[in-house]
C-alpha positions in Angstrom: 21.3 -7.7 -12.5 21.1 -7.7 -16.3 22.0 -4.7 -18.5 19.2 -2.9 -20.2 20.7 0.3 -21.6 18.2 3.2 -22.3 15.4 1.3 -20.6 12.3 2.9 -19.1 9.4 1.6 -17.2 6.1 3.3 -17.7 4.3 3.6 -14.3 0.8 4.9 -13.4 -0.8 6.0 -10.2 -4.5 6.7 -10.3 -4.6 8.9 -7.2 -7.7 10.1 -5.4 -7.6 13.6 -7.1 -4.6 13.4 -9.4 -3.6 10.9 -12.1 0.1 10.5 -12.3 2.3 8.8 -15.0 6.1 8.6 -15.3 8.9 7.1 -17.2 11.5 5.9 -14.7 14.9 4.2 -15.4 15.8 1.0 -13.6 18.2 3.0 -11.5 15.3 5.0 -10.1 15.7 8.3 -12.1 12.5 10.0 -13.2 13.0 10.7 -16.9 9.7 12.3 -17.6 6.5 12.8 -15.6 3.0 14.1 -16.3 -0.2 14.4 -14.3 -3.9 15.2 -14.8 -6.6 16.3 -12.4 -9.9 14.6 -12.6 -13.0 16.7 -13.5 -14.6 16.3 -10.1 -17.1 18.9 -8.7 -17.7 19.5 -5.0 -20.3 17.0 -3.8 -21.2 14.6 -1.0 -20.5 11.8 -3.4 -17.1 10.3 -4.3 -17.4 9.4 -8.0 -15.3 9.1 -11.1 -16.8 9.0 -14.6 -15.4 6.6 -17.3 -14.0 9.7 -19.0 -11.9 10.6 -15.9 -9.6 7.6 -16.4 -9.7 7.6 -20.2 -9.0 11.3 -20.5 -6.2 11.1 -17.9 -4.5 8.3 -19.9 -4.9 10.3 -23.2 -3.5 13.5 -21.6 -0.6 12.0 -19.7 0.4 9.5 -22.4 0.4 12.4 -25.0 3.1 14.0 -22.9 5.0 10.9 -21.7 5.3 9.1 -25.1 6.5 12.1 -27.1 10.0 11.6 -28.4 10.4 8.2 -26.8 11.4 5.2 -28.8 8.8 2.6 -28.0 11.2 -0.4 -27.6 12.8 1.5 -24.7 9.6 0.9 -22.7 10.1 -2.6 -21.3 7.2 -2.8 -18.8 4.2 -1.1 -17.3 3.0 -1.1 -13.7 -0.3 0.4 -12.5 -1.4 1.3 -9.0 -4.1 3.6 -7.7 -6.4 4.6 -4.9 -9.0 2.4 -3.2 -11.4 1.3 -2.2 -13.2 2.3 -5.5 -15.3 0.0 -7.6 -16.4 0.3 -11.3 -19.2 -2.0 -12.5 -18.5 -3.0 -16.1 -20.3 -5.1 -18.8 -18.7 -8.1 -20.6 -17.3 -5.8 -23.2 -15.6 -3.7 -20.5 -17.9 -0.7 -20.7 -18.7 1.0 -17.4 -22.4 0.7 -16.4 -22.3 3.4 -13.8 -19.9 6.0 -12.4 -17.1 4.6 -10.2 -17.9 5.0 -6.5 -15.1 5.7 -4.0 -14.5 5.2 -0.3 -15.5 8.7 0.7 -19.0 8.5 -0.8 -21.6 9.1 1.9 -24.2 6.9 0.2 -22.0 3.9 1.2 -21.8 4.7 5.0 -24.9 2.8 6.0 -23.5 -0.4 4.4 -20.2 0.2 6.2 -22.1 0.2 9.4 -24.1 -2.9 8.5 -21.0 -4.9 7.6 -19.1 -3.8 10.7 -21.8 -5.4 12.8 -21.7 -8.5 10.6 -17.9 -9.0 10.3 -16.6 -7.1 13.3 -13.5 -5.8 11.5 -12.6 -2.6 9.8 -10.7 -4.2 6.9 -13.8 -5.9 5.5 -16.4 -3.4 6.5 -14.6 -0.3 5.2 -13.2 -1.6 1.9 -14.9 -2.7 -1.3 -17.7 -4.9 -0.2 -20.0 -2.1 1.1 -19.7 -0.3 -2.3 -20.7 -3.5 -4.1 -23.6 -4.0 -1.6 -24.7 -0.4 -2.4 -25.0 -1.3 -6.1 -26.9 -4.5 -5.4 -29.5 -2.9 -3.1 -29.9 0.6 -4.6 -29.1 -0.1 -8.3 -30.3 -3.6 -8.8 -30.5 -3.3 -12.6 -26.8 -2.2 -12.8 -25.8 -5.0 -10.4 -27.6 -7.6 -12.5 -25.9 -6.4 -15.7 -22.4 -6.2 -14.1 -20.0 -8.7 -15.5 -17.1 -7.6 -13.2 -16.5 -5.0 -10.5 -13.1 -3.5 -11.1 -10.8 -1.5 -8.8 -9.7 1.9 -10.3 -6.2 0.5 -11.2 -7.7 -2.7 -12.6 -9.9 -0.8 -14.9 -6.8 0.9 -16.2 -5.2 -2.5 -16.6 -8.2 -3.6 -18.6 -8.0 -0.5 -20.8 -4.4 -1.3 -21.6 -4.6 -5.1 -22.0 -8.3 -6.1 -22.5 -8.0 -8.5 -19.7 -10.3 -8.6 -16.6 -8.3 -9.1 -13.4 -8.1 -7.9 -9.8 -4.7 -7.1 -8.4 -3.4 -7.1 -4.8 0.1 -6.6 -3.3 -0.3 -10.0 -1.5 -2.9 -12.7 -1.6 -2.9 -12.6 2.2 -4.6 -9.1 2.0 -7.0 -9.8 -0.9 -9.5 -7.0 -1.4 -12.2 -9.6 -1.0 -12.7 -13.4 -0.6 -15.4 -15.6 -1.9 -16.6 -16.3 1.7 -16.9 -12.6 2.6 -18.7 -11.8 -0.7 -21.1 -14.7 -0.1 -21.6 -13.7 3.5 -22.6 -10.2 2.4 -25.0 -11.6 -0.2 -22.9 -10.8 -3.2 -22.1 -13.0 -6.3 -18.4 -13.9 -6.3 -18.6 -14.5 -10.1 -18.9 -10.7 -10.5 -15.4 -10.3 -9.1 -12.2 -11.2 -11.1 -9.4 -13.6 -10.2 -6.9 -11.9 -7.9 -3.3 -11.6 -9.1 -0.5 -11.0 -6.5 2.2 -8.4 -6.9 4.7 -9.1 -9.8 2.4 -11.3 -11.9 2.4 -10.4 -15.6 -1.3 -9.9 -16.3 -1.1 -9.3 -20.1 0.3 -7.1 -22.8 -0.8 -3.8 -24.2 -3.4 -4.4 -26.9 -4.0 -2.9 -30.4 -7.1 -1.2 -29.0 -4.9 0.6 -26.4 -2.6 1.7 -29.2 -5.6 3.2 -31.1 -7.0 4.9 -28.0 -3.8 6.1 -26.2 -0.9 5.7 -28.5 0.9 3.0 -26.4 2.4 0.4 -28.8 1.1 -3.2 -28.4 3.1 -6.0 -26.9 4.4 -4.2 -23.8 4.0 -6.4 -20.6 1.8 -5.1 -17.9 2.6 -6.3 -14.4 0.4 -6.5 -11.3 1.2 -4.1 -8.5 -2.0 -3.6 -6.4 -3.2 -0.7 -4.4 -1.3 2.5 -3.8 -0.3 2.0 -0.2 1.5 -1.2 -1.2 3.3 0.6 -3.9 4.2 3.4 -1.5 5.6 0.9 1.0 7.8 -0.6 -1.7 8.8 2.8 -3.1 9.9 4.1 0.3 11.7 0.9 1.4 9.5 0.1 4.4 10.5 -3.6 4.2 12.1 -4.2 7.5 10.9 -4.2 11.2 10.5 -0.6 12.4 10.6 1.1 9.0 7.6 3.1 8.0 6.2 5.5 5.5 3.6 8.3 5.6 1.4 8.7 2.6 0.6 12.4 2.4 -1.9 12.5 -0.5 -5.5 13.5 -0.6 -6.1 10.9 2.1 -3.2 9.5 4.0 -1.9 7.5 6.8 1.1 5.8 8.4 2.2 2.3 7.5 4.7 0.5 9.8 6.5 -2.7 9.0 6.5 -5.0 12.1 7.3 -8.6 13.0 4.1 -9.3 15.1 0.4 -8.9 14.4 -1.5 -6.2 16.2 -5.1 -6.5 17.4 -6.4 -3.0 17.9 -9.8 -2.0 16.3 -8.4 1.5 15.7 -5.8 0.1 13.2 -5.5 -2.2 10.3 -3.1 -5.2 10.4 -2.5 -7.5 7.6 0.3 -9.6 6.0 3.2 -7.6 4.5 4.1 -8.8 1.0 7.5 -9.5 2.5 6.8 -12.8 4.2 6.9 -13.2 8.0 6.2 -9.4 8.5 3.1 -7.4 9.0 1.8 -4.0 7.8 0.4 -2.0 10.7 -1.7 0.8 9.3 -3.4 3.9 10.7 -5.5 5.4 8.0 -6.8 9.0 7.7 -9.6 10.1 5.3 -8.8 13.7 4.6 -5.3 15.2 4.8 -4.5 16.8 1.5 -8.2 17.0 0.9 -8.5 19.2 4.0 -6.0 21.7 2.4 -7.9 21.6 -0.9 -11.1 22.4 1.1 -9.6 25.4 3.0 -8.1 26.5 -0.3 -11.6 26.8 -1.8 -12.8 28.7 1.2 -9.8 31.1 1.4 -8.8 31.3 -2.2 -5.6 29.3 -1.7 -4.1 26.9 0.8 -0.6 28.1 -0.1 1.1 30.3 2.6 4.6 31.4 3.1 6.4 29.3 5.8 6.1 30.6 9.4 9.3 32.2 10.6 9.1 30.0 13.7 6.8 27.1 14.3 6.4 28.2 17.9 4.6 31.3 16.6 1.7 29.3 15.2 -1.6 30.4 16.8 -3.2 27.8 19.1 -6.2 27.1 16.9 -7.1 23.4 17.0 -8.5 21.9 13.8 -10.0 18.4 13.6 -9.5 17.3 9.9 -12.6 15.0 9.9 -14.2 16.5 6.7 -15.3 13.1 5.3 -15.7 11.2 8.5 -12.6 9.6 9.9 -10.9 6.2 10.0 -8.1 5.9 12.5 -8.9 6.2 15.4 -12.7 6.7 15.1 -13.9 4.5 12.2 -16.9 6.9 12.0 -18.0 7.9 8.5 -20.2 10.6 10.1 -17.5 12.4 12.0 -17.2 16.1 11.2 -14.4 18.7 11.2 -14.0 21.4 13.8 -12.1 24.7 14.4 -11.6 25.4 18.2 -10.0 28.5 19.7 -10.9 31.1 17.1 -10.7 34.7 18.1 -11.3 38.0 16.3 -7.6 38.7 16.0 -7.0 35.6 13.9 -6.4 36.0 10.2 -7.0 34.0 7.1 -3.3 33.0 7.3 -3.7 31.7 10.9 -6.7 29.6 9.9 -4.9 28.1 6.9 -1.9 27.3 9.1 -4.1 25.7 11.7 -5.3 23.2 9.0 -1.7 22.2 8.3 -1.2 21.8 12.0 -4.4 19.8 12.5 -3.2 17.3 9.8 0.1 16.9 11.7 -1.8 16.4 15.0 -3.8 13.6 13.3 -0.5 12.0 12.1 0.8 12.1 15.7 -2.5 10.5 16.9 -2.0 7.7 14.4 1.7 7.2 15.4 1.0 7.1 19.1 -1.8 4.6 18.7 0.6 2.3 16.8 3.2 2.7 19.5 0.6 1.9 22.2 0.6 -1.6 20.8 4.3 -2.1 21.5 5.5 -1.2 18.0 8.6 1.1 17.4 9.5 3.5 14.7 13.2 2.7 14.6 14.0 4.6 11.4 13.0 7.9 10.0 9.5 8.1 8.6 9.8 8.1 4.8 7.2 10.5 3.4 5.6 10.2 -0.1 2.9 12.2 -1.8 2.4 15.8 -2.7 2.9 16.7 1.0 6.5 15.7 0.6 7.0 18.7 -1.7 6.5 21.2 1.0 9.6 21.0 3.2 8.4 23.3 5.9 5.3 21.1 6.2 7.5 18.1 6.7 9.5 20.0 9.3 6.1 20.8 11.0 5.3 17.1 11.0 8.6 16.3 12.6 8.1 18.9 15.3 4.5 17.8 16.1 5.2 14.1 16.1 8.8 14.1 17.5 9.8 11.7 14.7 12.6 12.1 12.2 11.3 12.3 8.6 13.1 11.2 5.4 12.8 12.9 2.0 13.7 10.7 -1.0 14.7 11.5 -4.5 11.1 11.8 -5.6 7.9 12.5 -3.7 6.1 9.9 -5.8 6.9 6.7 -3.8 3.9 5.0 -5.4 5.4 5.4 -8.9 8.8 4.3 -7.7 7.2 1.2 -6.2 5.6 0.4 -9.5 8.9 0.7 -11.3 10.6 -1.7 -8.8 7.9 -4.3 -9.5 8.5 -3.9 -13.3 12.3 -4.0 -12.9 12.3 -7.2 -10.8 9.9 -8.9 -13.3 12.2 -7.8 -16.1 15.2 -9.4 -14.3 17.0 -6.1 -14.0 17.1 -7.0 -10.3 17.0 -10.4 -8.8 14.9 -9.5 -5.8 12.7 -6.7 -4.4 15.3 -6.1 -1.6 18.1 -5.7 -4.1 16.0 -3.3 -6.2 15.1 -1.2 -3.2 18.7 -0.9 -1.9 19.9 0.1 -5.3 17.1 2.5 -6.3 16.3 4.5 -3.2 18.3 7.7 -2.6 17.9 9.7 0.6 17.7 13.4 -0.2 17.4 14.8 3.3 16.7 13.8 7.0 14.5 16.2 8.8 15.2 16.2 12.5 12.5 17.2 15.2 13.4 20.2 17.4 12.8 19.2 21.1 11.6 22.8 22.0 9.1 22.8 19.1 7.9 19.3 20.1 7.3 20.5 23.7 5.5 23.6 22.4 3.0 21.4 20.4 2.3 19.1 23.4 -0.5 21.5 24.5 -2.0 21.5 21.0 -2.0 17.8 21.0 -3.6 17.4 24.4 -6.4 19.7 23.4 -6.8 17.9 20.1 -7.3 14.5 21.9 -9.7 16.0 24.5 -11.9 17.5 21.7 -11.8 14.2 19.8 -12.8 12.3 22.9 -15.6 14.7 24.0 -17.1 14.8 20.5 -16.9 11.2 19.4 -15.8 8.8 22.2 -17.7 9.7 25.4 
């Protein structure tokens, strides 16, 4: 470990609904943080304008860079949501709005690719979005110099370099063979850099646009789930993290591959291990939705979790991935009665999200995997401690709160610090940086109480979508 006094790493997470930036010390202390909500309007589409990312950078950098001596920023790491693609011209200008994974226009291409490739990883990721552009916007497709992921567009804005980034080349967002099989031109997709590669330095143009000084190295991180795995320390067999953002899911580190169509399984960036993932489409997004309906999704904590009304909510508001992989699935309230209140309905949405998490965990366990350590939680959901307690009660698992709820940002910082030689290895960085704030234990009586909720939840899911 080298000594870099007064050092900060500038880290960026282009989330699904919120853009987050922080300055973090090599020891893992968040020095300053800022965020910015995209100017999205309710729609069946899932889009981002070029201004969404540019305005977010200008807003957050204006806060983050104030009163900071520029030489103190020794590196930048960028992660973000996916799958999202932005078609850009040779001069880096977007040719169309960015299209994200929840966009209903893409669902027919997901179905087509599923029949072609037979796997969820290929058919639900970036390729169907690119295919949508080719078939429904052929002029845009022809003019496209590169398709960029959300975080790679930010990398371009900072460095002027076109690249694609991935946490590990074994889980590349695409390959030439899959692109060609889908009828796409591989030349429209950039070279892929694995985690920890320095992809360039901040440019003079970035200084003029955002006030970030030129010459700061920018390091490849990859997609947000990989940054979250790193920033929560899920690097050993049996360790896991739950990503409680707008979308979410469970990622478990395991030593054997799993073959289950309800799950994703791919190489962990720590060699010899695998990332077993159960992905959900709308977790925090479901709460944002009920907040629009009811005026707010914020409620005071229930005095006792066993007093929650037995209203079952299926949180499939934008289709669902695990376990259905059905972009047409819809949400449902079951068990409503005239004595139920606005508060009861809001709390049922919280509970429905927890039931979905339990569903994901149990499907992973059906494949012989074990959660040997507390589930580390990251995302805005980690801020609401009673919600974390509810998840522990519903799932029967211990949960772990870390020093920051932004594991993705912490993961970016770790990549930067290792590249900067502050730490020799990722493992050394994780053991030095991560601080456990609290372990939330499940209550056996509460777990038993929610067993009936869960059985009804599974029966409804099966009746509606599997029989």
